[in-house]
C-alpha positions as protocol buffer text, in pm:
chain_id: "A"
residue {
  index: 1
  type: MET
  ca { x: -197 y: -4212 z: -2146 }
}
residue {
  index: 2
  type: LEU
  ca { x: 113 y: -4158 z: -1941 }
}
residue {
  index: 3
  type: LYS
  ca { x: 341 y: -4443 z: -1849 }
}
residue {
  index: 4
  type: ARG
  ca { x: 463 y: -4485 z: -1496 }
}
residue {
  index: 5
  type: GLY
  ca { x: 743 y: -4241 z: -1416 }
}
residue {
  index: 6
  type: GLN
  ca { x: 676 y: -4001 z: -1705 }
}
residue {
  index: 7
  type: ASP
  ca { x: 668 y: -3631 z: -1627 }
}
residue {
  index: 8
  type: PRO
  ca { x: 341 y: -3483 z: -1760 }
}
residue {
  index: 9
  type: ARG
  ca { x: 508 y: -3142 z: -1794 }
}
residue {
  index: 10
  type: ARG
  ca { x: 747 y: -3284 z: -2053 }
}
residue {
  index: 11
  type: VAL
  ca { x: 516 y: -3525 z: -2231 }
}
residue {
  index: 12
  type: LEU
  ca { x: 202 y: -3313 z: -2250 }
}
residue {
  index: 13
  type: GLY
  ca { x: 264 y: -2970 z: -2402 }
}
residue {
  index: 14
  type: ARG
  ca { x: -44 y: -2803 z: -2252 }
}
residue {
  index: 15
  type: HIS
  ca { x: -16 y: -2956 z: -1905 }
}
residue {
  index: 16
  type: ARG
  ca { x: -7 y: -2720 z: -1610 }
}
residue {
  index: 17
  type: GLU
  ca { x: 28 y: -2785 z: -1242 }
}
residue {
  index: 18
  type: ARG
  ca { x: -279 y: -2717 z: -1036 }
}
residue {
  index: 19
  type: GLY
  ca { x: -277 y: -2535 z: -707 }
}
residue {
  index: 20
  type: PRO
  ca { x: -318 y: -2190 z: -568 }
}
residue {
  index: 21
  type: LYS
  ca { x: -220 y: -1914 z: -805 }
}
residue {
  index: 22
  type: VAL
  ca { x: 79 y: -1719 z: -681 }
}
residue {
  index: 23
  type: ILE
  ca { x: 77 y: -1344 z: -724 }
}
residue {
  index: 24
  type: GLY
  ca { x: 393 y: -1150 z: -654 }
}
residue {
  index: 25
  type: TYR
  ca { x: 517 y: -795 z: -639 }
}
residue {
  index: 26
  type: THR
  ca { x: 851 y: -625 z: -595 }
}
residue {
  index: 27
  type: TYR
  ca { x: 964 y: -375 z: -333 }
}
residue {
  index: 28
  type: GLU
  ca { x: 971 y: -109 z: -605 }
}
residue {
  index: 29
  type: GLU
  ca { x: 607 y: -180 z: -692 }
}
residue {
  index: 30
  type: VAL
  ca { x: 507 y: -160 z: -325 }
}
residue {
  index: 31
  type: ALA
  ca { x: 698 y: 166 z: -279 }
}
residue {
  index: 32
  type: ASP
  ca { x: 534 y: 311 z: -590 }
}
residue {
  index: 33
  type: PHE
  ca { x: 190 y: 206 z: -466 }
}
residue {
  index: 34
  type: LEU
  ca { x: 255 y: 365 z: -127 }
}
residue {
  index: 35
  type: GLY
  ca { x: 387 y: 682 z: -289 }
}
residue {
  index: 36
  type: MET
  ca { x: 730 y: 660 z: -133 }
}
residue {
  index: 37
  type: THR
  ca { x: 1086 y: 587 z: -235 }
}
residue {
  index: 38
  type: GLY
  ca { x: 1249 y: 248 z: -202 }
}
residue {
  index: 39
  type: GLY
  ca { x: 1468 y: 379 z: 80 }
}
residue {
  index: 40
  type: ALA
  ca { x: 1167 y: 509 z: 273 }
}
residue {
  index: 41
  type: LEU
  ca { x: 998 y: 171 z: 230 }
}
residue {
  index: 42
  type: ARG
  ca { x: 1306 y: -8 z: 367 }
}
residue {
  index: 43
  type: VAL
  ca { x: 1303 y: 225 z: 670 }
}
residue {
  index: 44
  type: ALA
  ca { x: 931 y: 153 z: 728 }
}
residue {
  index: 45
  type: ILE
  ca { x: 1003 y: -222 z: 704 }
}
residue {
  index: 46
  type: THR
  ca { x: 1293 y: -191 z: 950 }
}
residue {
  index: 47
  type: ARG
  ca { x: 1074 y: 1 z: 1195 }
}
residue {
  index: 48
  type: GLY
  ca { x: 808 y: -269 z: 1168 }
}
residue {
  index: 49
  type: GLN
  ca { x: 548 y: -34 z: 1021 }
}
residue {
  index: 50
  type: VAL
  ca { x: 486 y: -252 z: 716 }
}
residue {
  index: 51
  type: ASP
  ca { x: 545 y: -620 z: 636 }
}
residue {
  index: 52
  type: PRO
  ca { x: 609 y: -664 z: 261 }
}
residue {
  index: 53
  type: GLN
  ca { x: 513 y: -1032 z: 283 }
}
residue {
  index: 54
  type: SER
  ca { x: 159 y: -943 z: 391 }
}
residue {
  index: 55
  type: LEU
  ca { x: -80 y: -769 z: 152 }
}
residue {
  index: 56
  type: GLU
  ca { x: -297 y: -685 z: 452 }
}
residue {
  index: 57
  type: SER
  ca { x: -6 y: -503 z: 618 }
}
residue {
  index: 58
  type: ILE
  ca { x: 67 y: -309 z: 298 }
}
residue {
  index: 59
  type: MET
  ca { x: -297 y: -200 z: 270 }
}
residue {
  index: 60
  type: GLU
  ca { x: -313 y: -98 z: 637 }
}
residue {
  index: 61
  type: TYR
  ca { x: 2 y: 112 z: 594 }
}
residue {
  index: 62
  type: TYR
  ca { x: -143 y: 267 z: 276 }
}
residue {
  index: 63
  type: LEU
  ca { x: -462 y: 364 z: 459 }
}
residue {
  index: 64
  type: TYR
  ca { x: -260 y: 499 z: 753 }
}
residue {
  index: 65
  type: ARG
  ca { x: -49 y: 718 z: 521 }
}
residue {
  index: 66
  type: HIS
  ca { x: -348 y: 823 z: 311 }
}
residue {
  index: 67
  type: ASP
  ca { x: -562 y: 914 z: 613 }
}
residue {
  index: 68
  type: LYS
  ca { x: -274 y: 1108 z: 764 }
}
residue {
  index: 69
  type: ALA
  ca { x: -234 y: 1312 z: 443 }
}
residue {
  index: 70
  type: VAL
  ca { x: -609 y: 1374 z: 410 }
}
residue {
  index: 71
  type: LEU
  ca { x: -636 y: 1481 z: 775 }
}
residue {
  index: 72
  type: SER
  ca { x: -341 y: 1716 z: 736 }
}
residue {
  index: 73
  type: GLU
  ca { x: -500 y: 1871 z: 425 }
}
residue {
  index: 74
  type: ARG
  ca { x: -837 y: 1908 z: 597 }
}
residue {
  index: 75
  type: LYS
  ca { x: -672 y: 2055 z: 905 }
}
residue {
  index: 76
  type: GLY
  ca { x: -516 y: 2328 z: 689 }
}
residue {
  index: 77
  type: ARG
  ca { x: -848 y: 2400 z: 520 }
}
residue {
  index: 78
  type: LEU
  ca { x: -1026 y: 2416 z: 855 }
}
residue {
  index: 79
  type: ARG
  ca { x: -770 y: 2665 z: 988 }
}
residue {
  index: 80
  type: GLY
  ca { x: -829 y: 2879 z: 679 }
}
residue {
  index: 81
  type: LEU
  ca { x: -1205 y: 2873 z: 733 }
}
residue {
  index: 82
  type: VAL
  ca { x: -1164 y: 2969 z: 1099 }
}
residue {
  index: 83
  type: GLN
  ca { x: -938 y: 3260 z: 1009 }
}
residue {
  index: 84
  type: GLU
  ca { x: -1183 y: 3373 z: 742 }
}
residue {
  index: 85
  type: ALA
  ca { x: -1473 y: 3355 z: 990 }
}
residue {
  index: 86
  type: ARG
  ca { x: -1275 y: 3555 z: 1245 }
}
residue {
  index: 87
  type: ALA
  ca { x: -1198 y: 3820 z: 984 }
}
residue {
  index: 88
  type: LEU
  ca { x: -1566 y: 3845 z: 880 }
}
residue {
  index: 89
  type: THR
  ca { x: -1708 y: 3860 z: 1230 }
}
residue {
  index: 90
  type: GLY
  ca { x: -1434 y: 4052 z: 1403 }
}
residue {
  index: 91
  type: LEU
  ca { x: -1436 y: 3793 z: 1682 }
}
residue {
  index: 92
  type: ASP
  ca { x: -1110 y: 3655 z: 1804 }
}
residue {
  index: 93
  type: TYR
  ca { x: -1155 y: 3352 z: 2028 }
}
residue {
  index: 94
  type: GLU
  ca { x: -868 y: 3130 z: 2124 }
}
């Protein structure tokens, strides 16, 4: 049993403080996750596009960047399909 004034962290070898578990990450880890450089992440933070203190903000920015890339890729594919259809049919609508 502990005496009054004793620190359980020093007396008891296996003692740990209870409370919410803290999970952390660095700017480099966030930049790597977002697929950007550290400088680009700092610019996004300065512009207010992402808040590194908020995991929700990081995820929203990831989805924004990911959706933008997917839409750009699909847009290119769609243009290719349209051009192919025009070549096959001989129709040229604008």
